[in-house]
ChimeraX commands (.cxc) that place a marker at each C-alpha (Angstrom):
marker #1 position 0.98,-21.57,-10.02 radius 0.5
marker #1 position -1.55,-21.69,-7.14 radius 0.5
marker #1 position -2.64,-18.43,-5.35 radius 0.5
marker #1 position -0.61,-19.55,-2.04 radius 0.5
marker #1 position 2.30,-20.46,-4.18 radius 0.5
marker #1 position 2.55,-16.94,-5.41 radius 0.5
marker #1 position 1.96,-15.48,-2.41 radius 0.5
marker #1 position 4.62,-17.04,-0.59 radius 0.5
marker #1 position 7.00,-16.00,-3.77 radius 0.5
marker #1 position 6.01,-12.56,-3.16 radius 0.5
marker #1 position 6.46,-12.73,0.41 radius 0.5
marker #1 position 10.19,-13.10,-0.64 radius 0.5
marker #1 position 10.43,-10.53,-2.69 radius 0.5
marker #1 position 9.21,-7.88,-0.39 radius 0.5
marker #1 position 11.38,-9.46,2.11 radius 0.5
marker #1 position 14.23,-8.77,-0.59 radius 0.5
marker #1 position 13.23,-5.23,-0.97 radius 0.5
marker #1 position 13.07,-4.68,2.30 radius 0.5
marker #1 position 16.17,-4.96,3.33 radius 0.5
marker #1 position 18.29,-3.74,0.57 radius 0.5
marker #1 position 21.49,-2.97,1.22 radius 0.5
marker #1 position 22.77,0.19,3.43 radius 0.5
marker #1 position 26.37,-0.05,3.04 radius 0.5
marker #1 position 27.96,2.87,1.89 radius 0.5
marker #1 position 28.29,3.32,-1.80 radius 0.5
marker #1 position 25.26,0.97,-2.17 radius 0.5
marker #1 position 22.14,2.92,-0.61 radius 0.5
marker #1 position 19.98,2.41,-3.59 radius 0.5
marker #1 position 20.83,-1.38,-4.02 radius 0.5
marker #1 position 17.60,-2.91,-4.75 radius 0.5
marker #1 position 17.99,-6.12,-6.76 radius 0.5
marker #1 position 14.06,-6.47,-7.01 radius 0.5
marker #1 position 13.27,-3.74,-7.93 radius 0.5
marker #1 position 13.80,-3.83,-11.42 radius 0.5
marker #1 position 11.61,-6.51,-11.50 radius 0.5
marker #1 position 9.11,-4.69,-9.26 radius 0.5
marker #1 position 9.07,-1.51,-11.40 radius 0.5
marker #1 position 7.91,-3.34,-14.36 radius 0.5
marker #1 position 5.76,-1.64,-16.29 radius 0.5
marker #1 position 2.16,-2.09,-15.98 radius 0.5
marker #1 position -0.90,-0.91,-18.34 radius 0.5
marker #1 position -3.61,0.69,-16.58 radius 0.5
marker #1 position -6.93,-0.33,-15.76 radius 0.5
marker #1 position -10.14,0.39,-14.73 radius 0.5
marker #1 position -10.99,-1.32,-11.03 radius 0.5
marker #1 position -14.87,-0.79,-10.43 radius 0.5
marker #1 position -16.12,2.82,-11.27 radius 0.5
marker #1 position -13.70,5.73,-10.93 radius 0.5
marker #1 position -11.12,3.45,-9.24 radius 0.5
marker #1 position -8.68,2.77,-11.50 radius 0.5
marker #1 position -5.01,0.88,-10.88 radius 0.5
marker #1 position -2.07,3.14,-12.25 radius 0.5
marker #1 position 0.34,1.09,-10.30 radius 0.5
marker #1 position 3.34,-1.02,-11.58 radius 0.5
marker #1 position 3.31,-4.89,-11.95 radius 0.5
marker #1 position 4.42,-5.65,-8.57 radius 0.5
marker #1 position 3.33,-2.57,-6.86 radius 0.5
marker #1 position 0.25,-1.06,-6.24 radius 0.5
marker #1 position -0.92,2.53,-7.19 radius 0.5
marker #1 position -4.65,3.40,-7.10 radius 0.5
marker #1 position -6.30,6.73,-9.01 radius 0.5
marker #1 position -10.04,7.65,-7.88 radius 0.5
marker #1 position -11.56,10.24,-10.31 radius 0.5
marker #1 position -14.05,12.95,-9.82 radius 0.5
marker #1 position -14.90,16.28,-12.07 radius 0.5
marker #1 position -13.29,18.24,-9.10 radius 0.5
marker #1 position -10.06,16.50,-8.93 radius 0.5
marker #1 position -8.51,12.85,-7.96 radius 0.5
marker #1 position -6.86,10.69,-5.13 radius 0.5
marker #1 position -4.07,9.07,-5.53 radius 0.5
marker #1 position -2.67,6.05,-3.02 radius 0.5
marker #1 position 0.85,5.16,-2.92 radius 0.5
marker #1 position 3.76,6.62,-5.34 radius 0.5
marker #1 position 5.28,3.33,-5.46 radius 0.5
marker #1 position 9.24,3.58,-5.97 radius 0.5
marker #1 position 11.38,6.53,-6.86 radius 0.5
marker #1 position 11.34,5.17,-10.13 radius 0.5
marker #1 position 7.93,4.58,-10.73 radius 0.5
marker #1 position 7.28,8.10,-10.39 radius 0.5
marker #1 position 7.13,8.62,-14.36 radius 0.5
marker #1 position 5.43,5.01,-14.96 radius 0.5
marker #1 position 2.58,6.00,-12.46 radius 0.5
marker #1 position 2.49,9.73,-14.21 radius 0.5
marker #1 position 2.24,7.99,-17.53 radius 0.5
marker #1 position -0.49,5.35,-16.70 radius 0.5
marker #1 position -2.59,8.34,-15.66 radius 0.5
marker #1 position -2.49,10.44,-18.39 radius 0.5
marker #1 position -3.06,7.05,-20.97 radius 0.5
marker #1 position -6.07,6.72,-18.95 radius 0.5
marker #1 position -7.48,10.05,-20.38 radius 0.5
marker #1 position -6.44,11.77,-16.71 radius 0.5
marker #1 position -4.36,14.88,-15.68 radius 0.5
marker #1 position -1.50,14.50,-13.03 radius 0.5
marker #1 position -1.86,18.08,-12.54 radius 0.5
marker #1 position -5.39,17.51,-11.72 radius 0.5
marker #1 position -4.60,14.93,-8.53 radius 0.5
marker #1 position -5.56,17.12,-5.85 radius 0.5
marker #1 position -4.64,14.66,-2.89 radius 0.5
marker #1 position -1.67,11.71,-2.22 radius 0.5
marker #1 position -1.94,9.37,0.32 radius 0.5
marker #1 position -0.34,6.33,1.24 radius 0.5
marker #1 position 0.04,2.77,3.14 radius 0.5
marker #1 position 3.40,3.01,4.69 radius 0.5
marker #1 position 6.65,4.97,4.66 radius 0.5
marker #1 position 9.00,2.60,3.04 radius 0.5
marker #1 position 10.52,3.27,-0.44 radius 0.5
marker #1 position 8.37,0.67,-2.37 radius 0.5
marker #1 position 4.89,2.38,-1.44 radius 0.5
marker #1 position 5.78,6.52,-0.63 radius 0.5
marker #1 position 9.24,6.77,-2.87 radius 0.5
marker #1 position 7.75,8.17,-5.37 radius 0.5
marker #1 position 5.51,10.86,-3.38 radius 0.5
marker #1 position 7.79,13.47,-3.39 radius 0.5
marker #1 position 8.34,13.63,-7.73 radius 0.5
marker #1 position 4.31,12.50,-7.88 radius 0.5
marker #1 position 3.47,15.73,-5.72 radius 0.5
marker #1 position 6.06,17.75,-7.37 radius 0.5
marker #1 position 4.58,17.05,-10.47 radius 0.5
marker #1 position 1.38,17.76,-9.67 radius 0.5
marker #1 position 0.93,20.49,-6.42 radius 0.5
marker #1 position -1.18,17.56,-4.67 radius 0.5
marker #1 position -1.36,17.79,-1.15 radius 0.5
marker #1 position -0.23,15.26,1.06 radius 0.5
marker #1 position -1.98,13.51,3.89 radius 0.5
marker #1 position -0.59,10.74,6.37 radius 0.5
marker #1 position -0.70,9.12,9.35 radius 0.5
marker #1 position 1.24,11.43,12.09 radius 0.5
marker #1 position 3.65,8.53,12.42 radius 0.5
marker #1 position 4.35,8.38,8.65 radius 0.5
marker #1 position 3.95,12.42,8.10 radius 0.5
marker #1 position 6.87,12.38,10.37 radius 0.5
marker #1 position 8.99,10.42,7.98 radius 0.5
marker #1 position 7.50,12.13,4.67 radius 0.5
marker #1 position 8.56,15.52,6.30 radius 0.5
marker #1 position 11.92,14.50,6.86 radius 0.5
marker #1 position 12.75,11.63,4.38 radius 0.5
marker #1 position 14.55,9.19,5.43 radius 0.5
marker #1 position 13.45,6.79,7.55 radius 0.5
marker #1 position 12.48,6.40,10.98 radius 0.5
marker #1 position 13.73,4.48,14.45 radius 0.5
marker #1 position 10.74,2.22,15.56 radius 0.5
marker #1 position 10.28,0.88,12.11 radius 0.5
marker #1 position 10.81,-2.57,12.61 radius 0.5
marker #1 position 13.02,-2.49,9.07 radius 0.5
marker #1 position 14.55,-0.05,10.23 radius 0.5
marker #1 position 18.23,-0.68,9.89 radius 0.5
marker #1 position 17.53,-2.01,6.58 radius 0.5
marker #1 position 15.22,0.55,4.80 radius 0.5
marker #1 position 15.98,2.49,1.82 radius 0.5
marker #1 position 15.68,5.94,2.75 radius 0.5
marker #1 position 12.37,8.29,0.93 radius 0.5
marker #1 position 12.94,11.64,-0.01 radius 0.5
marker #1 position 11.68,14.70,1.94 radius 0.5
marker #1 position 7.92,15.59,0.83 radius 0.5
marker #1 position 6.13,18.95,0.98 radius 0.5
marker #1 position 2.51,20.15,2.53 radius 0.5
marker #1 position 2.15,16.87,4.58 radius 0.5
marker #1 position -0.65,16.92,6.94 radius 0.5
marker #1 position -2.07,14.60,9.09 radius 0.5
marker #1 position -6.17,12.61,9.64 radius 0.5
marker #1 position -7.86,11.44,12.53 radius 0.5
marker #1 position -8.47,7.67,12.25 radius 0.5
marker #1 position -11.68,7.15,10.74 radius 0.5
marker #1 position -11.70,10.81,9.54 radius 0.5
marker #1 position -13.63,11.29,6.26 radius 0.5
marker #1 position -11.38,13.11,3.45 radius 0.5
marker #1 position -13.40,14.60,0.43 radius 0.5
marker #1 position -11.91,15.75,-2.86 radius 0.5
marker #1 position -15.10,16.63,-4.75 radius 0.5
marker #1 position -17.55,13.77,-4.47 radius 0.5
marker #1 position -14.75,11.09,-3.45 radius 0.5
marker #1 position -15.01,10.58,0.58 radius 0.5
marker #1 position -12.17,8.56,1.44 radius 0.5
marker #1 position -11.60,7.24,4.79 radius 0.5
marker #1 position -8.14,6.34,6.57 radius 0.5
marker #1 position -8.21,3.84,9.13 radius 0.5
marker #1 position -4.90,3.02,11.02 radius 0.5
marker #1 position -3.47,-0.70,10.20 radius 0.5
marker #1 position 0.02,-0.44,11.95 radius 0.5
marker #1 position 2.33,-3.70,12.91 radius 0.5
marker #1 position 4.69,-3.92,9.34 radius 0.5
marker #1 position 5.11,-0.01,10.37 radius 0.5
marker #1 position 3.49,2.43,13.11 radius 0.5
marker #1 position 1.93,4.17,10.95 radius 0.5
marker #1 position 0.33,1.73,8.45 radius 0.5
marker #1 position -2.91,2.74,7.22 radius 0.5
marker #1 position -5.72,1.21,4.68 radius 0.5
marker #1 position -7.92,2.87,2.88 radius 0.5
marker #1 position -11.77,2.58,2.12 radius 0.5
marker #1 position -14.20,4.29,-0.29 radius 0.5
marker #1 position -17.13,3.74,-2.44 radius 0.5
marker #1 position -16.83,3.39,-6.15 radius 0.5
marker #1 position -20.17,2.92,-8.09 radius 0.5
marker #1 position -21.16,2.05,-12.14 radius 0.5
marker #1 position -24.16,3.23,-12.39 radius 0.5
marker #1 position -26.55,2.31,-9.99 radius 0.5
marker #1 position -24.46,-0.59,-8.66 radius 0.5
marker #1 position -21.79,0.61,-5.70 radius 0.5
marker #1 position -18.93,-1.22,-3.99 radius 0.5
marker #1 position -17.08,-0.69,-1.03 radius 0.5
marker #1 position -13.20,-0.41,-2.05 radius 0.5
marker #1 position -10.36,-1.43,0.57 radius 0.5
marker #1 position -7.06,-0.40,0.05 radius 0.5
marker #1 position -5.27,-3.07,2.66 radius 0.5
marker #1 position -1.61,-1.78,3.56 radius 0.5
marker #1 position 1.02,-5.00,4.01 radius 0.5
marker #1 position 0.25,-6.58,7.52 radius 0.5
marker #1 position 3.65,-8.79,7.36 radius 0.5
marker #1 position 5.67,-9.24,9.90 radius 0.5
marker #1 position 9.02,-8.55,8.38 radius 0.5
marker #1 position 12.35,-6.99,10.27 radius 0.5
marker #1 position 15.83,-6.22,10.06 radius 0.5
marker #1 position 17.81,-9.00,11.74 radius 0.5
marker #1 position 17.95,-8.66,15.33 radius 0.5
marker #1 position 13.87,-6.85,15.81 radius 0.5
marker #1 position 11.53,-8.78,17.88 radius 0.5
marker #1 position 8.15,-7.85,17.22 radius 0.5
marker #1 position 7.36,-9.88,20.78 radius 0.5
marker #1 position 9.59,-7.73,22.92 radius 0.5
marker #1 position 11.07,-4.96,21.39 radius 0.5
marker #1 position 11.77,-0.97,22.93 radius 0.5
marker #1 position 11.05,0.70,19.96 radius 0.5
marker #1 position 8.27,-0.63,19.02 radius 0.5
marker #1 position 6.67,-1.30,22.59 radius 0.5
marker #1 position 3.15,-1.86,21.11 radius 0.5
marker #1 position 3.59,-3.84,18.04 radius 0.5
marker #1 position 1.36,-7.03,18.72 radius 0.5
marker #1 position -1.17,-4.64,20.12 radius 0.5
marker #1 position -0.85,-2.99,16.70 radius 0.5
marker #1 position -1.36,-6.42,14.59 radius 0.5
marker #1 position -4.79,-7.14,16.89 radius 0.5
marker #1 position -6.54,-4.65,16.27 radius 0.5
marker #1 position -5.21,-4.56,12.58 radius 0.5
marker #1 position -6.42,-7.59,11.93 radius 0.5
marker #1 position -10.30,-6.49,13.47 radius 0.5
marker #1 position -10.47,-3.86,10.93 radius 0.5
marker #1 position -9.66,-6.58,8.11 radius 0.5
marker #1 position -12.27,-8.71,10.04 radius 0.5
marker #1 position -15.03,-5.85,10.08 radius 0.5
marker #1 position -14.41,-3.79,6.93 radius 0.5
marker #1 position -17.10,-3.67,3.77 radius 0.5
marker #1 position -15.10,-5.34,1.39 radius 0.5
marker #1 position -16.46,-5.81,-1.89 radius 0.5
marker #1 position -13.41,-5.38,-3.97 radius 0.5
marker #1 position -9.59,-5.73,-2.15 radius 0.5
marker #1 position -6.49,-3.85,-3.41 radius 0.5
marker #1 position -3.40,-4.92,-1.26 radius 0.5
marker #1 position -0.40,-2.60,-1.83 radius 0.5
marker #1 position 1.37,-6.10,-2.98 radius 0.5
marker #1 position -0.93,-6.45,-6.25 radius 0.5
marker #1 position -0.45,-10.46,-5.66 radius 0.5
marker #1 position -1.09,-11.00,-2.01 radius 0.5
marker #1 position -5.37,-9.81,-3.18 radius 0.5
marker #1 position -4.88,-12.27,-6.18 radius 0.5
marker #1 position -5.26,-8.71,-7.94 radius 0.5
marker #1 position -3.58,-10.46,-11.61 radius 0.5
marker #1 position -5.67,-13.82,-11.17 radius 0.5
marker #1 position -9.07,-11.43,-11.37 radius 0.5
marker #1 position -8.00,-9.09,-13.72 radius 0.5
marker #1 position -7.53,-11.97,-16.14 radius 0.5
marker #1 position -11.12,-14.07,-15.51 radius 0.5
marker #1 position -12.34,-10.57,-16.34 radius 0.5
marker #1 position -10.26,-9.68,-19.11 radius 0.5
marker #1 position -11.03,-13.29,-21.24 radius 0.5
marker #1 position -14.99,-13.00,-19.68 radius 0.5
marker #1 position -14.65,-16.00,-17.90 radius 0.5
marker #1 position -16.56,-13.21,-15.13 radius 0.5
marker #1 position -17.74,-10.16,-15.43 radius 0.5
marker #1 position -17.47,-9.43,-12.01 radius 0.5
marker #1 position -14.09,-11.25,-10.48 radius 0.5
marker #1 position -12.79,-7.96,-8.91 radius 0.5
marker #1 position -15.59,-8.75,-6.05 radius 0.5
marker #1 position -14.34,-11.25,-3.95 radius 0.5
marker #1 position -16.79,-11.85,-0.38 radius 0.5
marker #1 position -14.52,-12.28,1.87 radius 0.5
marker #1 position -11.19,-11.02,0.82 radius 0.5
marker #1 position -10.38,-9.02,3.43 radius 0.5
marker #1 position -11.30,-11.67,6.48 radius 0.5
marker #1 position -8.57,-13.71,4.02 radius 0.5
marker #1 position -6.11,-11.39,4.18 radius 0.5
marker #1 position -6.28,-10.92,7.90 radius 0.5
marker #1 position -6.06,-15.01,8.40 radius 0.5
marker #1 position -3.07,-15.36,6.29 radius 0.5
marker #1 position -1.67,-12.39,8.06 radius 0.5
marker #1 position -2.11,-13.79,11.58 radius 0.5
marker #1 position -0.37,-17.17,10.53 radius 0.5
marker #1 position 2.26,-15.20,9.52 radius 0.5
marker #1 position 2.87,-13.65,12.73 radius 0.5
marker #1 position 2.16,-16.60,14.65 radius 0.5
marker #1 position 5.14,-18.29,13.10 radius 0.5
marker #1 position 7.29,-15.29,13.22 radius 0.5
marker #1 position 6.52,-15.47,17.19 radius 0.5
marker #1 position 7.49,-18.96,17.23 radius 0.5
marker #1 position 10.52,-17.70,15.49 radius 0.5
marker #1 position 11.27,-15.54,18.52 radius 0.5
marker #1 position 10.38,-18.19,20.74 radius 0.5
marker #1 position 7.23,-16.75,22.01 radius 0.5
marker #1 position 4.45,-19.39,21.85 radius 0.5
marker link #1:1,2 radius 0.2
marker link #1:2,3 radius 0.2
marker link #1:3,4 radius 0.2
marker link #1:4,5 radius 0.2
marker link #1:5,6 radius 0.2
marker link #1:6,7 radius 0.2
marker link #1:7,8 radius 0.2
marker link #1:8,9 radius 0.2
marker link #1:9,10 radius 0.2
marker link #1:10,11 radius 0.2
marker link #1:11,12 radius 0.2
marker link #1:12,13 radius 0.2
marker link #1:13,14 radius 0.2
marker link #1:14,15 radius 0.2
marker link #1:15,16 radius 0.2
marker link #1:16,17 radius 0.2
marker link #1:17,18 radius 0.2
marker link #1:18,19 radius 0.2
marker link #1:19,20 radius 0.2
marker link #1:20,21 radius 0.2
marker link #1:21,22 radius 0.2
marker link #1:22,23 radius 0.2
marker link #1:23,24 radius 0.2
marker link #1:24,25 radius 0.2
marker link #1:25,26 radius 0.2
marker link #1:26,27 radius 0.2
marker link #1:27,28 radius 0.2
marker link #1:28,29 radius 0.2
marker link #1:29,30 radius 0.2
marker link #1:30,31 radius 0.2
marker link #1:31,32 radius 0.2
marker link #1:32,33 radius 0.2
marker link #1:33,34 radius 0.2
marker link #1:34,35 radius 0.2
marker link #1:35,36 radius 0.2
marker link #1:36,37 radius 0.2
marker link #1:37,38 radius 0.2
marker link #1:38,39 radius 0.2
marker link #1:39,40 radius 0.2
marker link #1:40,41 radius 0.2
marker link #1:41,42 radius 0.2
marker link #1:42,43 radius 0.2
marker link #1:43,44 radius 0.2
marker link #1:44,45 radius 0.2
marker link #1:45,46 radius 0.2
marker link #1:46,47 radius 0.2
marker link #1:47,48 radius 0.2
marker link #1:48,49 radius 0.2
marker link #1:49,50 radius 0.2
marker link #1:50,51 radius 0.2
marker link #1:51,52 radius 0.2
marker link #1:52,53 radius 0.2
marker link #1:53,54 radius 0.2
marker link #1:54,55 radius 0.2
marker link #1:55,56 radius 0.2
marker link #1:56,57 radius 0.2
marker link #1:57,58 radius 0.2
marker link #1:58,59 radius 0.2
marker link #1:59,60 radius 0.2
marker link #1:60,61 radius 0.2
marker link #1:61,62 radius 0.2
marker link #1:62,63 radius 0.2
marker link #1:63,64 radius 0.2
marker link #1:64,65 radius 0.2
marker link #1:65,66 radius 0.2
marker link #1:66,67 radius 0.2
marker link #1:67,68 radius 0.2
marker link #1:68,69 radius 0.2
marker link #1:69,70 radius 0.2
marker link #1:70,71 radius 0.2
marker link #1:71,72 radius 0.2
marker link #1:72,73 radius 0.2
marker link #1:73,74 radius 0.2
marker link #1:74,75 radius 0.2
marker link #1:75,76 radius 0.2
marker link #1:76,77 radius 0.2
marker link #1:77,78 radius 0.2
marker link #1:78,79 radius 0.2
marker link #1:79,80 radius 0.2
marker link #1:80,81 radius 0.2
marker link #1:81,82 radius 0.2
marker link #1:82,83 radius 0.2
marker link #1:83,84 radius 0.2
marker link #1:84,85 radius 0.2
marker link #1:85,86 radius 0.2
marker link #1:86,87 radius 0.2
marker link #1:87,88 radius 0.2
marker link #1:88,89 radius 0.2
marker link #1:89,90 radius 0.2
marker link #1:90,91 radius 0.2
marker link #1:91,92 radius 0.2
marker link #1:92,93 radius 0.2
marker link #1:93,94 radius 0.2
marker link #1:94,95 radius 0.2
marker link #1:95,96 radius 0.2
marker link #1:96,97 radius 0.2
marker link #1:97,98 radius 0.2
marker link #1:98,99 radius 0.2
marker link #1:99,100 radius 0.2
marker link #1:100,101 radius 0.2
marker link #1:101,102 radius 0.2
marker link #1:102,103 radius 0.2
marker link #1:103,104 radius 0.2
marker link #1:104,105 radius 0.2
marker link #1:105,106 radius 0.2
marker link #1:106,107 radius 0.2
marker link #1:107,108 radius 0.2
marker link #1:108,109 radius 0.2
marker link #1:109,110 radius 0.2
marker link #1:110,111 radius 0.2
marker link #1:111,112 radius 0.2
marker link #1:112,113 radius 0.2
marker link #1:113,114 radius 0.2
marker link #1:114,115 radius 0.2
marker link #1:115,116 radius 0.2
marker link #1:116,117 radius 0.2
marker link #1:117,118 radius 0.2
marker link #1:118,119 radius 0.2
marker link #1:119,120 radius 0.2
marker link #1:120,121 radius 0.2
marker link #1:121,122 radius 0.2
marker link #1:122,123 radius 0.2
marker link #1:123,124 radius 0.2
marker link #1:124,125 radius 0.2
marker link #1:125,126 radius 0.2
marker link #1:126,127 radius 0.2
marker link #1:127,128 radius 0.2
marker link #1:128,129 radius 0.2
marker link #1:129,130 radius 0.2
marker link #1:130,131 radius 0.2
marker link #1:131,132 radius 0.2
marker link #1:132,133 radius 0.2
marker link #1:133,134 radius 0.2
marker link #1:134,135 radius 0.2
marker link #1:135,136 radius 0.2
marker link #1:136,137 radius 0.2
marker link #1:137,138 radius 0.2
marker link #1:138,139 radius 0.2
marker link #1:139,140 radius 0.2
marker link #1:140,141 radius 0.2
marker link #1:141,142 radius 0.2
marker link #1:142,143 radius 0.2
marker link #1:143,144 radius 0.2
marker link #1:144,145 radius 0.2
marker link #1:145,146 radius 0.2
marker link #1:146,147 radius 0.2
marker link #1:147,148 radius 0.2
marker link #1:148,149 radius 0.2
marker link #1:149,150 radius 0.2
marker link #1:150,151 radius 0.2
marker link #1:151,152 radius 0.2
marker link #1:152,153 radius 0.2
marker link #1:153,154 radius 0.2
marker link #1:154,155 radius 0.2
marker link #1:155,156 radius 0.2
marker link #1:156,157 radius 0.2
marker link #1:157,158 radius 0.2
marker link #1:158,159 radius 0.2
marker link #1:159,160 radius 0.2
marker link #1:160,161 radius 0.2
marker link #1:161,162 radius 0.2
marker link #1:162,163 radius 0.2
marker link #1:163,164 radius 0.2
marker link #1:164,165 radius 0.2
marker link #1:165,166 radius 0.2
marker link #1:166,167 radius 0.2
marker link #1:167,168 radius 0.2
marker link #1:168,169 radius 0.2
marker link #1:169,170 radius 0.2
marker link #1:170,171 radius 0.2
marker link #1:171,172 radius 0.2
marker link #1:172,173 radius 0.2
marker link #1:173,174 radius 0.2
marker link #1:174,175 radius 0.2
marker link #1:175,176 radius 0.2
marker link #1:176,177 radius 0.2
marker link #1:177,178 radius 0.2
marker link #1:178,179 radius 0.2
marker link #1:179,180 radius 0.2
marker link #1:180,181 radius 0.2
marker link #1:181,182 radius 0.2
marker link #1:182,183 radius 0.2
marker link #1:183,184 radius 0.2
marker link #1:184,185 radius 0.2
marker link #1:185,186 radius 0.2
marker link #1:186,187 radius 0.2
marker link #1:187,188 radius 0.2
marker link #1:188,189 radius 0.2
marker link #1:189,190 radius 0.2
marker link #1:190,191 radius 0.2
marker link #1:191,192 radius 0.2
marker link #1:192,193 radius 0.2
marker link #1:193,194 radius 0.2
marker link #1:194,195 radius 0.2
marker link #1:195,196 radius 0.2
marker link #1:196,197 radius 0.2
marker link #1:197,198 radius 0.2
marker link #1:198,199 radius 0.2
marker link #1:199,200 radius 0.2
marker link #1:200,201 radius 0.2
marker link #1:201,202 radius 0.2
marker link #1:202,203 radius 0.2
marker link #1:203,204 radius 0.2
marker link #1:204,205 radius 0.2
marker link #1:205,206 radius 0.2
marker link #1:206,207 radius 0.2
marker link #1:207,208 radius 0.2
marker link #1:208,209 radius 0.2
marker link #1:209,210 radius 0.2
marker link #1:210,211 radius 0.2
marker link #1:211,212 radius 0.2
marker link #1:212,213 radius 0.2
marker link #1:213,214 radius 0.2
marker link #1:214,215 radius 0.2
marker link #1:215,216 radius 0.2
marker link #1:216,217 radius 0.2
marker link #1:217,218 radius 0.2
marker link #1:218,219 radius 0.2
marker link #1:219,220 radius 0.2
marker link #1:220,221 radius 0.2
marker link #1:221,222 radius 0.2
marker link #1:222,223 radius 0.2
marker link #1:223,224 radius 0.2
marker link #1:224,225 radius 0.2
marker link #1:225,226 radius 0.2
marker link #1:226,227 radius 0.2
marker link #1:227,228 radius 0.2
marker link #1:228,229 radius 0.2
marker link #1:229,230 radius 0.2
marker link #1:230,231 radius 0.2
marker link #1:231,232 radius 0.2
marker link #1:232,233 radius 0.2
marker link #1:233,234 radius 0.2
marker link #1:234,235 radius 0.2
marker link #1:235,236 radius 0.2
marker link #1:236,237 radius 0.2
marker link #1:237,238 radius 0.2
marker link #1:238,239 radius 0.2
marker link #1:239,240 radius 0.2
marker link #1:240,241 radius 0.2
marker link #1:241,242 radius 0.2
marker link #1:242,243 radius 0.2
marker link #1:243,244 radius 0.2
marker link #1:244,245 radius 0.2
marker link #1:245,246 radius 0.2
marker link #1:246,247 radius 0.2
marker link #1:247,248 radius 0.2
marker link #1:248,249 radius 0.2
marker link #1:249,250 radius 0.2
marker link #1:250,251 radius 0.2
marker link #1:251,252 radius 0.2
marker link #1:252,253 radius 0.2
marker link #1:253,254 radius 0.2
marker link #1:254,255 radius 0.2
marker link #1:255,256 radius 0.2
marker link #1:256,257 radius 0.2
marker link #1:257,258 radius 0.2
marker link #1:258,259 radius 0.2
marker link #1:259,260 radius 0.2
marker link #1:260,261 radius 0.2
marker link #1:261,262 radius 0.2
marker link #1:262,263 radius 0.2
marker link #1:263,264 radius 0.2
marker link #1:264,265 radius 0.2
marker link #1:265,266 radius 0.2
marker link #1:266,267 radius 0.2
marker link #1:267,268 radius 0.2
marker link #1:268,269 radius 0.2
marker link #1:269,270 radius 0.2
marker link #1:270,271 radius 0.2
marker link #1:271,272 radius 0.2
marker link #1:272,273 radius 0.2
marker link #1:273,274 radius 0.2
marker link #1:274,275 radius 0.2
marker link #1:275,276 radius 0.2
marker link #1:276,277 radius 0.2
marker link #1:277,278 radius 0.2
marker link #1:278,279 radius 0.2
marker link #1:279,280 radius 0.2
marker link #1:280,281 radius 0.2
marker link #1:281,282 radius 0.2
marker link #1:282,283 radius 0.2
marker link #1:283,284 radius 0.2
marker link #1:284,285 radius 0.2
marker link #1:285,286 radius 0.2
marker link #1:286,287 radius 0.2
marker link #1:287,288 radius 0.2
marker link #1:288,289 radius 0.2
marker link #1:289,290 radius 0.2
marker link #1:290,291 radius 0.2
marker link #1:291,292 radius 0.2
marker link #1:292,293 radius 0.2
marker link #1:293,294 radius 0.2
marker link #1:294,295 radius 0.2
marker link #1:295,296 radius 0.2
marker link #1:296,297 radius 0.2
marker link #1:297,298 radius 0.2
view
């Protein structure tokens, strides 16, 4: 199956998860969650960065001798798998000092409360996302507000300034506001090294323009600046130093193809993909253009 075909199939899966029924008695209905939560053996991405998520949902551990950083908590059911993956790599969940997030949907933030409970880590998020994490549930203004499964309340949540450096040991992690999919969406950048070779890594949030029925990105009172937000986020992906791209949904960056190439020895540097962030921006731009055409906006 081609990468484009995989991407189109994945977008359908993302949409299905995002519109999980919130009818009475079915608040946790999520027909694709078992597939998204499929166990994935953890592996080193590059240097001190490791993939510890499920097969369908990314979570990345960045390690240091003074503590670790975890990006994303996936589904509520994923917390145990993530903690187990961290342990199987020889690290301890208790040494995770900082947990950060791409966006506050249940398939990326649902496991954060439990992972924080196990680790005692502080959680840092954008101002918009932090309010959702602190209160739990969902927040009006999210394009998928009417069809989102709620997330659990998270304690000890602080906020960052866009572009501010966050530090754990010798890790320097930088948040970049990339709203559009949600008003608080965030992508993350850092450097990892193997010997004298250092790479710029990007954990890119989704910029998929999907919503609950009736929401219009071109004219929505609850999120009036959505199109401007998308444009700013595309600019970040166009310009960010980006040797290795990891996306919140791993297939969107071709992660499994790259891992297979590396494991088979076909390309030892398969994780490195020049231009990956710009191509991701172009893909999301095309999807937004299609969505706006469906809304009747040229």
